[in-house]
All heavy atoms as an XYZ file, in Angstrom:
886
protein
N     -20.312    -15.637     55.999
C     -21.731    -15.521     55.761
C     -22.373    -16.865     56.114
O     -21.829    -17.913     55.831
C     -22.025    -15.173     54.299
C     -23.483    -14.992     54.084
S     -24.069    -14.489     52.425
C     -22.691    -13.950     51.549
N     -23.526    -16.790     56.727
C     -24.267    -17.977     57.116
C     -25.678    -17.838     56.556
O     -26.316    -16.807     56.727
C     -24.341    -18.100     58.658
C     -25.132    -19.322     59.062
C     -22.947    -18.139     59.255
N     -26.134    -18.862     55.862
C     -27.465    -18.850     55.276
C     -28.116    -20.169     55.598
O     -27.497    -21.215     55.486
C     -27.364    -18.682     53.753
C     -28.636    -18.870     52.942
C     -29.627    -17.767     53.247
C     -28.297    -18.875     51.465
N     -29.371    -20.111     56.040
C     -30.019    -21.385     56.280
C     -31.340    -21.285     56.996
O     -31.799    -20.221     57.375
N     -31.929    -22.431     57.166
C     -33.166    -22.606     57.913
C     -32.753    -23.138     59.273
O     -32.302    -24.266     59.395
C     -34.065    -23.596     57.173
C     -35.330    -23.933     57.947
O     -35.430    -23.560     59.129
O     -36.205    -24.577     57.369
N     -32.875    -22.318     60.303
C     -32.342    -22.654     61.617
C     -33.354    -23.327     62.536
O     -33.064    -23.615     63.686
C     -31.765    -21.405     62.273
C     -30.561    -20.902     61.540
C     -30.685    -19.940     60.550
C     -29.319    -21.433     61.802
C     -29.580    -19.503     59.858
C     -28.206    -20.998     61.114
C     -28.342    -20.030     60.133
N     -34.554    -23.581     62.024
C     -35.598    -24.264     62.798
C     -35.948    -23.562     64.097
O     -36.473    -24.182     65.013
C     -35.206    -25.716     63.083
C     -35.929    -26.676     62.178
O     -36.694    -26.265     61.317
N     -35.704    -27.939     62.378
N     -35.622    -22.301     64.185
C     -36.004    -21.499     65.338
C     -35.914    -20.045     64.935
O     -35.209    -19.697     63.991
C     -35.088    -21.786     66.534
C     -35.783    -21.507     67.853
O     -36.815    -20.848     67.897
N     -35.218    -22.022     68.926
N     -36.605    -19.203     65.662
C     -36.584    -17.777     65.372
C     -35.473    -17.113     66.183
O     -35.036    -17.631     67.203
C     -37.948    -17.121     65.671
C     -39.018    -17.679     64.764
C     -38.338    -17.286     67.124
N     -34.996    -15.954     65.710
C     -33.957    -15.203     66.411
C     -34.526    -13.998     67.149
O     -33.797    -13.297     67.826
C     -32.882    -14.732     65.430
C     -32.074    -15.854     64.843
C     -32.042    -16.063     63.491
C     -31.334    -16.689     65.653
C     -31.287    -17.085     62.944
C     -30.576    -17.721     65.128
C     -30.559    -17.918     63.773
N     -35.822    -13.740     66.981
C     -36.466    -12.611     67.654
C     -37.962    -12.880     67.739
O     -38.517    -13.586     66.896
C     -36.205    -11.317     66.886
N     -38.596    -12.307     68.733
C     -40.019    -12.571     68.925
C     -40.874    -12.064     67.765
O     -41.916    -12.625     67.472
C     -40.497    -11.968     70.243
O     -40.231    -10.585     70.272
N     -40.413    -11.026     67.059
C     -41.188    -10.512     65.915
C     -41.115    -11.427     64.696
O     -41.780    -11.190     63.698
C     -40.762     -9.087     65.537
C     -39.338     -8.938     65.122
C     -38.399     -8.585     66.277
O     -38.786     -8.671     67.449
O     -37.252     -8.231     65.982
N     -40.334    -12.481     64.783
C     -40.238    -13.443     63.687
C     -41.217    -14.598     63.840
O     -41.063    -15.642     63.212
C     -38.812    -13.985     63.574
C     -37.833    -12.916     63.155
O     -38.214    -11.920     62.546
N     -36.587    -13.087     63.485
N     -42.222    -14.386     64.669
C     -43.263    -15.398     64.871
C     -44.599    -14.684     64.986
O     -44.729    -13.699     65.705
C     -42.963    -16.196     66.144
C     -43.950    -17.303     66.418
C     -43.535    -18.078     67.675
C     -44.522    -19.170     67.989
N     -44.148    -19.881     69.224
N     -45.595    -15.167     64.267
C     -46.936    -14.588     64.323
C     -47.912    -15.665     64.774
O     -47.942    -16.757     64.202
C     -47.350    -14.051     62.960
N     -48.682    -15.363     65.802
C     -49.641    -16.296     66.413
C     -48.888    -17.316     67.265
O     -47.674    -17.331     67.333
C     -50.509    -17.011     65.379
C     -51.334    -16.042     64.568
O     -51.692    -14.974     65.059
N     -51.632    -16.400     63.341
N     -49.615    -18.186     67.903
C     -48.986    -19.229     68.708
C     -48.436    -18.710     70.018
O     -48.608    -17.558     70.399
N     -47.725    -19.560     70.719
C     -47.154    -19.240     72.018
C     -46.006    -18.245     71.835
O     -45.205    -18.363     70.897
C     -46.637    -20.532     72.707
C     -46.007    -20.222     74.044
C     -47.764    -21.536     72.848
N     -45.922    -17.269     72.725
C     -44.863    -16.271     72.637
C     -43.488    -16.904     72.782
O     -43.302    -17.888     73.498
C     -45.045    -15.215     73.731
C     -46.291    -14.345     73.629
C     -46.377    -13.414     74.837
C     -46.284    -13.542     72.342
N     -42.517    -16.318     72.101
C     -41.130    -16.767     72.196
C     -40.539    -16.219     73.488
O     -40.700    -15.049     73.805
C     -40.306    -16.250     70.986
C     -38.864    -16.676     71.102
C     -40.915    -16.731     69.694
N     -39.856    -17.055     74.238
C     -39.273    -16.617     75.515
C     -37.807    -16.241     75.334
O     -37.144    -16.681     74.391
C     -39.364    -17.736     76.573
O     -38.534    -18.823     76.158
C     -40.793    -18.212     76.751
N     -37.298    -15.426     76.258
C     -35.879    -15.078     76.249
C     -35.019    -16.329     76.374
O     -33.940    -16.413     75.800
C     -35.558    -14.112     77.387
C     -36.157    -12.737     77.170
O     -36.493    -12.406     76.012
O     -36.296    -11.987     78.155
N     -35.492    -17.298     77.128
C     -34.751    -18.552     77.312
C     -34.533    -19.259     75.972
O     -33.457    -19.779     75.717
C     -35.512    -19.465     78.286
C     -34.826    -20.786     78.520
C     -33.736    -20.875     79.384
C     -35.244    -21.933     77.865
C     -33.093    -22.083     79.595
C     -34.606    -23.143     78.062
C     -33.533    -23.220     78.929
O     -32.889    -24.407     79.122
N     -35.562    -19.256     75.117
C     -35.448    -19.909     73.805
C     -34.435    -19.199     72.899
O     -33.783    -19.827     72.073
C     -36.797    -19.928     73.090
C     -37.818    -20.844     73.706
C     -39.148    -20.720     73.012
O     -39.892    -19.759     73.297
O     -39.440    -21.588     72.157
N     -34.315    -17.887     73.050
C     -33.458    -17.088     72.185
C     -32.026    -16.983     72.688
O     -31.109    -16.730     71.911
C     -34.034    -15.670     72.062
C     -35.436    -15.534     71.496
C     -35.900    -14.091     71.601
C     -35.489    -16.013     70.070
N     -31.822    -17.172     73.990
C     -30.554    -16.865     74.649
C     -29.332    -17.503     73.980
O     -28.380    -16.817     73.629
C     -30.627    -17.284     76.126
C     -29.429    -16.876     76.937
C     -29.585    -17.319     78.376
C     -28.905    -18.659     78.466
N     -28.732    -19.268     79.711
N     -29.323    -18.805     73.791
C     -28.142    -19.494     73.256
C     -27.821    -19.063     71.827
O     -26.656    -18.832     71.490
C     -28.328    -21.009     73.314
C     -28.294    -21.552     74.726
O     -27.743    -20.873     75.613
O     -28.828    -22.655     74.940
N     -28.848    -18.968     71.000
C     -28.610    -18.576     69.610
C     -28.064    -17.156     69.520
O     -27.122    -16.889     68.781
C     -29.900    -18.664     68.802
C     -30.392    -20.069     68.616
C     -31.691    -20.059     67.843
O     -31.739    -19.553     66.737
N     -32.715    -20.638     68.416
N     -28.674    -16.239     70.259
C     -28.241    -14.849     70.222
C     -26.831    -14.688     70.780
O     -26.028    -13.911     70.251
C     -29.233    -13.963     70.970
C     -30.627    -13.884     70.333
C     -31.560    -13.064     71.203
C     -30.558    -13.324     68.930
N     -26.509    -15.423     71.813
C     -25.166    -15.358     72.390
C     -24.126    -15.880     71.392
O     -23.061    -15.287     71.220
C     -25.111    -16.161     73.692
C     -23.760    -16.167     74.369
C     -23.338    -14.811     74.925
O     -24.145    -13.860     74.913
O     -22.189    -14.704     75.362
N     -24.432    -16.961     70.730
C     -23.530    -17.516     69.715
C     -23.302    -16.510     68.595
O     -22.165    -16.264     68.182
C     -24.103    -18.820     69.169
S     -23.113    -19.534     67.836
N     -24.373    -15.918     68.106
C     -24.259    -14.928     67.025
C     -23.452    -13.715     67.474
O     -22.673    -13.156     66.726
C     -25.637    -14.521     66.538
C     -26.340    -15.632     65.776
C     -27.832    -15.386     65.641
N     -28.149    -14.140     64.998
C     -28.658    -14.024     63.774
N     -28.904    -15.101     63.073
N     -28.923    -12.859     63.262
N     -23.626    -13.306     68.742
C     -22.878    -12.163     69.273
C     -21.388    -12.492     69.350
O     -20.545    -11.707     68.924
C     -23.397    -11.775     70.659
C     -22.734    -10.517     71.221
C     -23.055    -10.309     72.686
N     -22.512    -11.353     73.537
C     -21.213    -11.460     73.898
N     -20.336    -10.607     73.454
N     -20.812    -12.437     74.689
N     -21.051    -13.672     69.837
C     -19.656    -14.064     70.007
C     -18.920    -14.109     68.671
O     -17.781    -13.650     68.558
C     -19.559    -15.425     70.729
C     -19.957    -15.262     72.197
C     -18.160    -16.015     70.616
C     -20.135    -16.582     72.941
N     -19.558    -14.655     67.632
C     -18.868    -14.756     66.340
C     -19.088    -13.536     65.445
O     -18.566    -13.470     64.348
C     -19.241    -16.063     65.601
C     -20.731    -16.149     65.308
C     -18.780    -17.263     66.380
C     -21.116    -17.382     64.516
N     -19.856    -12.567     65.940
C     -19.992    -11.294     65.241
C     -20.943    -11.292     64.074
O     -20.763    -10.518     63.138
N     -21.955    -12.140     64.102
C     -22.923    -12.184     63.006
C     -24.105    -11.270     63.290
O     -24.558    -11.152     64.426
C     -23.448    -13.603     62.801
C     -22.465    -14.629     62.271
C     -23.125    -15.991     62.191
C     -21.926    -14.228     60.917
N     -24.610    -10.645     62.251
C     -25.841     -9.862     62.357
C     -26.686    -10.165     61.133
O     -26.174    -10.521     60.078
C     -25.534     -8.367     62.436
O     -24.838     -7.958     61.285
N     -28.008    -10.028     61.272
C     -28.898    -10.290     60.148
C     -28.639     -9.287     59.033
O     -28.490     -8.091     59.284
C     -30.366    -10.184     60.573
C     -30.962    -11.526     60.942
O     -30.305    -12.555     60.716
O     -32.086    -11.543     61.461
N     -28.577     -9.782     57.817
C     -28.454     -8.912     56.653
C     -29.856     -8.648     56.123
O     -30.700     -9.532     56.112
C     -27.606     -9.590     55.578
C     -26.195    -10.003     56.003
C     -25.486    -10.715     54.858
C     -25.394     -8.800     56.445
N     -30.089     -7.424     55.703
C     -31.409     -7.083     55.171
C     -31.609     -7.746     53.819
O     -30.685     -7.844     53.017
C     -31.550     -5.572     55.022
C     -31.590     -4.885     56.360
O     -32.071     -5.441     57.334
N     -31.076     -3.677     56.419
N     -32.813     -8.205     53.573
C     -33.165     -8.748     52.277
C     -34.634     -8.473     52.036
O     -35.388     -8.239     52.976
C     -32.849    -10.242     52.173
C     -33.559    -11.117     53.185
C     -34.751    -11.738     52.881
C     -33.023    -11.318     54.440
C     -35.397    -12.539     53.799
C     -33.663    -12.118     55.369
C     -34.849    -12.724     55.046
O     -35.483    -13.512     55.962
N     -35.022     -8.456     50.778
C     -36.404     -8.155     50.432
C     -37.063     -9.411     49.901
O     -36.777     -9.853     48.798
C     -36.480     -7.039     49.381
O     -35.710     -7.425     48.267
C     -35.972     -5.735     49.931
N     -37.891     -9.996     50.723
C     -38.708    -11.146     50.365
C     -39.718    -11.335     51.473
O     -39.782    -10.542     52.389
C     -37.866    -12.389     50.102
C     -37.051    -12.861     51.299
C     -36.282    -14.082     50.959
N     -36.893    -15.218     51.626
C     -36.266    -16.323     51.904
N     -35.026    -16.470     51.559
N     -36.863    -17.307     52.515
N     -40.499    -12.358     51.410
C     -41.505    -12.589     52.434
C     -40.848    -12.673     53.799
O     -39.849    -13.362     53.974
C     -42.266    -13.884     52.157
S     -43.195    -13.852     50.633
N     -41.416    -11.975     54.760
C     -40.844    -12.002     56.109
C     -40.997    -13.389     56.728
O     -40.051    -13.940     57.270
C     -41.496    -10.940     56.993
C     -40.899    -10.876     58.365
N     -39.663    -10.319     58.601
C     -41.346    -11.334     59.551
C     -39.380    -10.421     59.883
N     -40.384    -11.034     60.487
N     -42.192    -13.949     56.648
C     -42.433    -15.269     57.231
C     -42.198    -16.336     56.157
O     -42.675    -16.230     55.047
C     -43.846    -15.367     57.790
C     -44.079    -14.403     58.931
C     -44.912    -13.314     58.780
C     -43.438    -14.589     60.146
C     -45.114    -12.425     59.827
C     -43.633    -13.709     61.196
C     -44.470    -12.623     61.034
N     -41.437    -17.370     56.513
C     -41.004    -18.353     55.521
C     -41.534    -19.755     55.770
O     -41.262    -20.664     54.991
C     -39.466    -18.415     55.475
O     -38.973    -18.754     56.773
C     -38.878    -17.083     55.032
N     -42.265    -19.946     56.863
C     -42.780    -21.286     57.165
C     -44.032    -21.154     58.019
O     -44.157    -20.233     58.819
C     -41.725    -22.109     57.909
C     -42.122    -23.534     58.105
C     -41.977    -24.548     57.223
C     -42.747    -24.104     59.264
N     -42.481    -25.718     57.754
C     -42.952    -25.472     59.014
C     -43.158    -23.586     60.490
C     -43.534    -26.332     59.929
C     -43.735    -24.437     61.404
C     -43.919    -25.798     61.126
N     -44.951    -22.099     57.847
C     -46.177    -22.098     58.644
C     -46.607    -23.526     58.912
O     -46.388    -24.419     58.092
C     -47.295    -21.370     57.893
O     -48.524    -21.551     58.569
N     -47.241    -23.712     60.056
C     -47.845    -25.008     60.360
C     -49.372    -24.899     60.243
O     -50.091    -25.638     60.880
C     -47.428    -25.502     61.743
C     -47.921    -24.601     62.857
O     -48.637    -23.633     62.629
N     -47.525    -24.902     64.080
N     -49.848    -23.953     59.449
C     -51.257    -23.637     59.209
C     -51.916    -22.907     60.368
O     -53.085    -22.585     60.293
C     -52.073    -24.889     58.841
C     -51.637    -25.468     57.513
O     -51.307    -24.729     56.595
N     -51.620    -26.778     57.420
N     -51.204    -22.667     61.443
C     -51.714    -21.871     62.560
C     -50.774    -20.711     62.878
O     -51.200    -19.601     63.116
C     -51.881    -22.730     63.822
C     -52.937    -23.792     63.734
C     -53.091    -24.551     65.054
N     -51.832    -25.018     65.618
C     -51.240    -26.176     65.319
N     -51.772    -26.986     64.451
N     -50.103    -26.520     65.893
N     -49.498    -21.002     62.888
C     -48.490    -20.032     63.285
C     -47.517    -19.826     62.134
O     -47.132    -20.778     61.468
C     -47.724    -20.546     64.526
O     -48.664    -20.881     65.541
C     -46.767    -19.500     65.054
N     -47.151    -18.557     61.923
C     -46.186    -18.221     60.871
C     -44.846    -17.895     61.508
O     -44.781    -17.252     62.553
C     -46.684    -17.014     60.072
C     -47.801    -17.386     59.167
C     -49.132    -17.405     59.468
C     -47.695    -17.828     57.821
N     -49.857    -17.829     58.388
C     -49.000    -18.096     57.353
C     -46.621    -18.023     56.961
C     -49.240    -18.543     56.072
C     -46.869    -18.465     55.681
C     -48.176    -18.722     55.250
N     -43.756    -18.348     60.856
C     -42.416    -18.157     61.382
C     -41.481    -17.621     60.304
O     -41.640    -17.931     59.137
C     -41.804    -19.494     61.838
C     -42.577    -20.223     62.894
C     -43.610    -21.091     62.554
C     -42.256    -20.074     64.231
C     -44.309    -21.793     63.521
C     -42.951    -20.770     65.208
C     -43.970    -21.623     64.850
O     -44.658    -22.305     65.806
N     -40.486    -16.861     60.743
C     -39.345    -16.533     59.883
C     -38.204    -17.417     60.372
O     -37.573    -17.149     61.378
C     -38.948    -15.069     60.000
C     -37.718    -14.734     59.178
C     -37.206    -13.331     59.470
C     -35.921    -13.139     58.693
N     -34.937    -12.397     59.438
N     -37.942    -18.512     59.649
C     -36.905    -19.446     60.049
C     -35.638    -19.295     59.220
O     -34.556    -19.654     59.660
C     -37.410    -20.898     59.934
C     -38.603    -21.254     60.823
C     -38.990    -22.705     60.608
C     -38.307    -20.992     62.281
N     -35.773    -18.782     57.993
C     -34.599    -18.597     57.135
C     -33.865    -17.340     57.578
O     -34.480    -16.341     57.928
C     -35.007    -18.437     55.677
C     -35.693    -19.672     55.140
O     -35.496    -20.746     55.721
O     -36.408    -19.562     54.143
N     -32.566    -17.380     57.551
C     -31.786    -16.229     57.973
C     -30.534    -16.124     57.126
O     -29.929    -17.121     56.753
C     -31.403    -16.369     59.446
O     -30.672    -15.252     59.878
N     -30.165    -14.908     56.825
C     -28.915    -14.619     56.146
C     -28.152    -13.686     57.070
O     -28.601    -12.585     57.361
C     -29.167    -13.941     54.796
C     -27.955    -13.477     54.012
C     -27.052    -14.663     53.670
C     -28.383    -12.775     52.751
N     -27.045    -14.154     57.575
C     -26.272    -13.383     58.535
C     -24.840    -13.277     58.053
O     -24.347    -14.139     57.342
C     -26.278    -14.064     59.909
O     -27.590    -14.225     60.373
N     -24.192    -12.218     58.472
C     -22.802    -12.085     58.070
C     -22.113    -10.947     58.773
O     -22.742    -10.124     59.429
N     -20.824    -10.937     58.652
C     -20.013     -9.830     59.121
C     -19.899     -8.892     57.929
O     -19.182     -9.188     56.970
C     -18.646    -10.321     59.568
C     -18.703    -11.249     60.756
C     -17.305    -11.693     61.150
C     -17.361    -12.620     62.335
N     -16.029    -12.988     62.812
N     -20.610     -7.789     57.975
C     -20.735     -6.936     56.793
C     -19.393     -6.451     56.276
O     -19.129     -6.506     55.072
C     -21.652     -5.756     57.105
C     -23.085     -6.133     57.466
C     -23.883     -4.881     57.770
C     -23.734     -6.918     56.349
N     -18.529     -5.972     57.140
C     -17.229     -5.477     56.689
C     -16.400     -6.611     56.100
O     -15.678     -6.421     55.131
C     -16.491     -4.804     57.830
C     -17.069     -3.458     58.203
C     -16.270     -2.781     59.289
C     -16.922     -1.451     59.640
N     -16.187     -0.764     60.699
N     -16.516     -7.784     56.676
C     -15.743     -8.926     56.189
C     -16.235     -9.382     54.818
O     -15.477     -9.966     54.053
C     -15.831    -10.079     57.185
N     -17.480     -9.117     54.484
C     -18.037     -9.555     53.201
C     -17.704     -8.617     52.048
O     -17.706     -9.027     50.899
C     -19.560     -9.670     53.309
C     -20.097    -10.797     54.142
C     -21.615    -10.689     54.246
C     -19.714    -12.136     53.545
N     -17.423     -7.366     52.344
C     -17.245     -6.361     51.297
C     -16.144     -6.737     50.297
O     -16.360     -6.739     49.091
C     -16.951     -5.003     51.920
C     -16.926     -3.877     50.923
C     -16.762     -2.541     51.610
C     -16.755     -1.420     50.600
N     -16.607     -0.114     51.247
N     -14.954     -7.071     50.776
C     -13.835     -7.418     49.887
C     -14.099     -8.660     49.054
O     -13.955     -8.624     47.825
N     -14.495     -9.776     49.691
C     -14.766    -10.986     48.906
C     -15.879    -10.801     47.876
O     -15.802    -11.347     46.776
C     -15.161    -12.020     49.960
C     -14.492    -11.565     51.201
C     -14.497    -10.065     51.129
N     -16.900    -10.028     48.189
C     -17.976     -9.792     47.225
C     -17.476     -8.973     46.038
O     -17.871     -9.231     44.895
C     -19.170     -9.115     47.892
C     -19.982    -10.003     48.821
C     -21.061     -9.204     49.523
C     -20.590    -11.183     48.079
N     -16.601     -8.012     46.287
C     -16.018     -7.240     45.182
C     -15.186     -8.154     44.283
O     -15.264     -8.071     43.060
C     -15.144     -6.107     45.722
C     -15.892     -4.878     46.107
C     -14.914     -3.773     46.465
C     -15.637     -2.465     46.644
N     -14.719     -1.361     46.924
N     -14.369     -9.018     44.898
C     -13.552     -9.945     44.112
C     -14.426    -10.886     43.292
O     -14.139    -11.158     42.124
C     -12.645    -10.761     45.025
C     -11.537     -9.949     45.651
C     -10.735    -10.762     46.660
O     -11.157    -11.817     47.110
N      -9.570    -10.247     47.026
N     -15.489    -11.402     43.898
C     -16.414    -12.287     43.194
C     -17.034    -11.569     42.001
O     -17.132    -12.132     40.906
C     -17.507    -12.761     44.155
C     -18.564    -13.685     43.573
C     -17.955    -15.046     43.291
C     -19.733    -13.818     44.525
N     -17.409    -10.330     42.194
C     -18.012     -9.547     41.123
C     -17.029     -9.351     39.968
O     -17.373     -9.548     38.801
C     -18.482     -8.194     41.662
C     -19.273     -7.423     40.644
O     -20.129     -7.969     39.962
N     -18.983     -6.144     40.523
N     -15.798     -8.994     40.287
C     -14.785     -8.785     39.243
C     -14.485    -10.094     38.519
O     -14.410    -10.138     37.291
C     -13.492     -8.182     39.850
C     -12.345     -8.220     38.861
C     -13.745     -6.750     40.311
N     -14.325    -11.163     39.290
C     -13.962    -12.458     38.711
C     -15.030    -12.999     37.770
O     -14.734    -13.483     36.689
C     -13.696    -13.466     39.837
C     -13.343    -14.883     39.405
C     -12.007    -14.890     38.650
C     -13.267    -15.794     40.606
N     -16.294    -12.905     38.165
C     -17.353    -13.563     37.399
C     -18.183    -12.631     36.526
O     -18.889    -13.112     35.636
C     -18.273    -14.328     38.347
C     -17.595    -15.491     38.998
N     -17.274    -16.642     38.302
C     -17.149    -15.668     40.261
C     -16.675    -17.482     39.116
N     -16.579    -16.917     40.312
N     -18.138    -11.323     36.754
C     -19.047    -10.446     36.021
C     -18.361     -9.293     35.300
O     -19.026     -8.519     34.633
C     -20.124     -9.893     36.969
C     -20.938    -10.976     37.607
C     -20.755    -11.286     38.941
C     -21.850    -11.709     36.877
C     -21.491    -12.297     39.539
C     -22.588    -12.724     37.460
C     -22.406    -13.016     38.797
N     -17.037     -9.168     35.406
C     -16.375     -8.082     34.686
C     -16.367     -8.392     33.186
O     -16.273     -9.543     32.782
C     -14.945     -7.891     35.197
O     -14.171     -9.037     34.957
N     -16.500     -7.371     32.391
C     -16.492     -7.488     30.921
C     -17.508     -8.546     30.451
O     -17.223     -9.340     29.559
C     -15.087     -7.830     30.415
C     -14.030     -6.902     30.917
N     -13.963     -5.585     30.546
C     -13.011     -7.113     31.792
C     -12.939     -5.012     31.153
N     -12.348     -5.912     31.918
N     -18.678     -8.522     31.036
C     -19.664     -9.575     30.779
C     -20.098     -9.596     29.320
O     -20.313    -10.667     28.754
C     -20.860     -9.453     31.746
C     -21.691    -10.731     31.766
C     -21.720     -8.253     31.434
C     -21.070    -11.854     32.498
N     -20.219     -8.443     28.666
C     -20.646     -8.409     27.256
C     -19.605     -9.054     26.359
O     -19.949     -9.854     25.476
C     -20.900     -6.967     26.805
O     -21.970     -6.419     27.537
N     -18.347     -8.736     26.583
C     -17.276     -9.331     25.773
C     -17.201    -10.836     26.023
O     -16.991    -11.620     25.093
C     -15.942     -8.669     26.102
N     -17.389    -11.246     27.244
C     -17.350    -12.672     27.571
C     -18.527    -13.414     26.937
O     -18.378    -14.547     26.476
C     -17.320    -12.847     29.083
C     -15.997    -12.352     29.687
C     -16.018    -12.230     31.167
N     -16.065    -13.535     31.805
C     -16.122    -13.704     33.106
N     -16.142    -12.667     33.905
N     -16.157    -14.905     33.617
N     -19.693    -12.779     26.887
C     -20.857    -13.398     26.242
C     -20.621    -13.523     24.740
O     -20.951    -14.562     24.140
C     -22.112    -12.577     26.524
N     -20.053    -12.490     24.130
C     -19.741    -12.555     22.698
C     -18.749    -13.676     22.402
O     -18.909    -14.430     21.434
C     -19.162    -11.218     22.203
C     -20.206    -10.114     22.138
O     -21.418    -10.432     22.121
O     -19.798     -8.931     22.114
N     -17.716    -13.819     23.232
C     -16.730    -14.876     23.038
C     -17.368    -16.250     23.210
O     -17.066    -17.180     22.457
C     -15.553    -14.709     24.015
C     -14.442    -15.707     23.769
C     -13.831    -15.589     22.378
O     -13.495    -14.502     21.916
N     -13.685    -16.725     21.699
N     -18.263    -16.389     24.173
C     -18.945    -17.672     24.377
C     -19.785    -18.038     23.150
O     -19.830    -19.208     22.752
C     -19.814    -17.620     25.631
N     -20.449    -17.061     22.550
C     -21.234    -17.322     21.328
C     -20.325    -17.775     20.193
O     -20.661    -18.705     19.457
C     -21.998    -16.067     20.911
C     -23.182    -15.752     21.771
C     -23.875    -14.479     21.311
C     -24.971    -14.066     22.258
N     -25.596    -12.797     21.868
N     -19.163    -17.121     20.044
C     -18.212    -17.512     18.999
C     -17.701    -18.935     19.250
O     -17.607    -19.740     18.314
C     -17.037    -16.534     18.955
C     -17.412    -15.169     18.424
C     -16.234    -14.209     18.503
C     -16.664    -12.803     18.099
N     -15.573    -11.830     18.262
N     -17.379    -19.241     20.502
C     -16.898    -20.591     20.846
C     -17.965    -21.643     20.559
O     -17.665    -22.713     20.027
C     -16.488    -20.659     22.317
C     -15.270    -19.809     22.646
O     -14.559    -19.377     21.711
O     -15.037    -19.579     23.854
N     -19.207    -21.337     20.887
C     -20.306    -22.269     20.631
C     -20.480    -22.491     19.133
O     -20.655    -23.620     18.683
C     -21.606    -21.745     21.247
C     -22.842    -22.606     21.037
C     -22.655    -23.983     21.671
C     -24.073    -21.908     21.600
N     -20.427    -21.408     18.367
C     -20.552    -21.530     16.911
C     -19.424    -22.399     16.346
O     -19.655    -23.255     15.477
C     -20.540    -20.144     16.262
C     -20.626    -20.198     14.768
N     -21.777    -20.544     14.106
C     -19.684    -19.968     13.819
C     -21.553    -20.533     12.807
N     -20.277    -20.174     12.608
N     -18.200    -22.208     16.831
C     -17.061    -22.996     16.371
C     -17.258    -24.479     16.678
O     -17.035    -25.336     15.811
C     -15.779    -22.488     17.027
C     -14.495    -23.249     16.683
C     -14.186    -23.139     15.192
C     -13.338    -22.726     17.514
N     -17.717    -24.809     17.867
C     -17.958    -26.210     18.236
C     -19.063    -26.805     17.374
O     -18.952    -27.942     16.907
C     -18.287    -26.328     19.739
C     -18.789    -27.720     20.093
C     -17.070    -25.977     20.579
N     -20.133    -26.045     17.136
C     -21.207    -26.525     16.253
C     -20.677    -26.818     14.852
O     -21.030    -27.833     14.237
C     -22.344    -25.507     16.176
C     -23.263    -25.554     17.345
N     -24.137    -24.531     17.620
C     -23.458    -26.468     18.313
C     -24.823    -24.824     18.699
N     -24.426    -26.001     19.140
N     -19.836    -25.919     14.358
C     -19.281    -26.099     13.013
C     -18.376    -27.327     12.949
O     -18.444    -28.107     12.011
C     -18.506    -24.843     12.595
C     -18.126    -24.837     11.133
C     -19.351    -24.823     10.220
O     -20.265    -24.036     10.414
N     -19.373    -25.712      9.242
N     -17.549    -27.513     13.980
C     -16.664    -28.676     14.029
C     -17.484    -29.965     14.100
O     -17.153    -30.954     13.441
C     -15.727    -28.593     15.227
C     -14.668    -27.531     15.097
C     -13.876    -27.335     16.378
O     -14.317    -27.717     17.457
N     -12.711    -26.711     16.260
N     -18.547    -29.958     14.865
C     -19.413    -31.131     14.981
C     -20.090    -31.419     13.646
O     -20.201    -32.575     13.226
C     -20.457    -30.918     16.077
C     -21.392    -32.075     16.372
C     -20.596    -33.307     16.812
C     -22.390    -31.694     17.448
N     -20.519    -30.383     12.949
C     -21.167    -30.544     11.641
C     -20.185    -31.086     10.599
O     -20.513    -31.988      9.825
C     -21.742    -29.201     11.177
C     -22.392    -29.276      9.834
N     -21.711    -29.009      8.673
C     -23.645    -29.605      9.490
C     -22.526    -29.167      7.646
N     -23.731    -29.530      8.112
N     -18.961    -30.529     10.596
C     -17.964    -30.913      9.577
C     -17.395    -32.298      9.812
O     -17.058    -32.984      8.858
C     -16.821    -29.889      9.554
C     -17.287    -28.515      9.055
O     -18.396    -28.441      8.482
O     -16.551    -27.544      9.283
N     -17.255    -32.705     11.042
C     -16.654    -34.012     11.313
C     -17.209    -34.615     12.600
O     -16.519    -34.634     13.613
N     -18.451    -35.106     12.561
C     -19.065    -35.601     13.798
C     -18.302    -36.761     14.428
O     -18.392    -36.971     15.631
C     -20.462    -36.036     13.358
C     -20.383    -36.199     11.889
C     -19.306    -35.291     11.402
N     -17.532    -37.507     13.642
C     -16.806    -38.654     14.186
C     -15.448    -38.264     14.744
O     -14.771    -39.070     15.364
C     -16.667    -39.741     13.136
C     -17.993    -40.093     12.536
C     -18.399    -39.904     11.257
C     -19.113    -40.686     13.222
N     -19.679    -40.307     11.081
C     -20.159    -40.797     12.279
C     -19.359    -41.094     14.528
C     -21.408    -41.331     12.598
C     -20.607    -41.622     14.856
C     -21.599    -41.716     13.885
N     -15.045    -36.997     14.502
C     -13.753    -36.514     14.987
C     -13.821    -35.939     16.393
O     -12.799    -35.596     16.966
C     -13.208    -35.425     14.045
C     -12.943    -35.975     12.645
O     -12.734    -37.193     12.526
O     -12.950    -35.166     11.699
N     -14.987    -35.796     16.935
C     -15.148    -35.148     18.247
C     -14.855    -36.105     19.373
O     -15.146    -37.187     19.476
C     -16.550    -34.567     18.412
C     -16.893    -33.484     17.409
S     -15.892    -31.998     17.495
C     -16.492    -31.231     18.950
């Protein structure tokens, strides 16, 4: 997955107003993305992310190999978000225990 502000647009529809984007400007970036198999991932937020007060641009991009992301995202979800209620309850108990230990013996910590 690649996320960032690339200081250039990847398509002519990612620019409003100003001088039109040429195929020459897009060629190298698009070829690189094609070779490594990246495609834009859909996201819901403002389409245009930067302006110079005359022209609006979409410079931020989130790209990835969708099939390659599926497994790692599932693992991330299981690792960090499985049994979230039980983990939150345990964290509250741990916090209470530390507070009690600090109260009972502040110099022992």
